[in-house]
C-alpha positions, -999 to +999 in steps of 0.1 A: +119+210+620+099+215+649+068+201+660+043+216+682+013+201+701-011+222+727+005+261+721-009+286+696+008+297+666+012+336+692+028+315+711+052+295+687+057+327+669+068+343+704+092+312+707+109+308+671+112+351+673+137+346+705+156+320+690+194+328+693+199+321+651+170+342+643+183+373+664+217+372+646+199+373+612+213+334+608+182+319+603+142+324+599+108+298+603+085+290+585+054+281+608+036+261+589-002+244+611-014+214+597-041+193+609-033+152+604-060+132+591-046+102+596-022+092+625+007+064+628-010+038+660+020+049+680+008+083+683-029+072+688-026+081+722-014+116+723-045+139+734-064+156+713-060+189+700-086+211+717-104+231+684 
């Protein structure tokens, strides 16, 4: 699992397309975008994504 923050979907698709496992046909990624409704207090200090 990779959790990305502050990067748009097209950038993530480019990054994953260059992964050596993907390039060599060993793995593939499924990209799922979520908008969390609740956040653990320890993560509350992270900046909110720009909408």
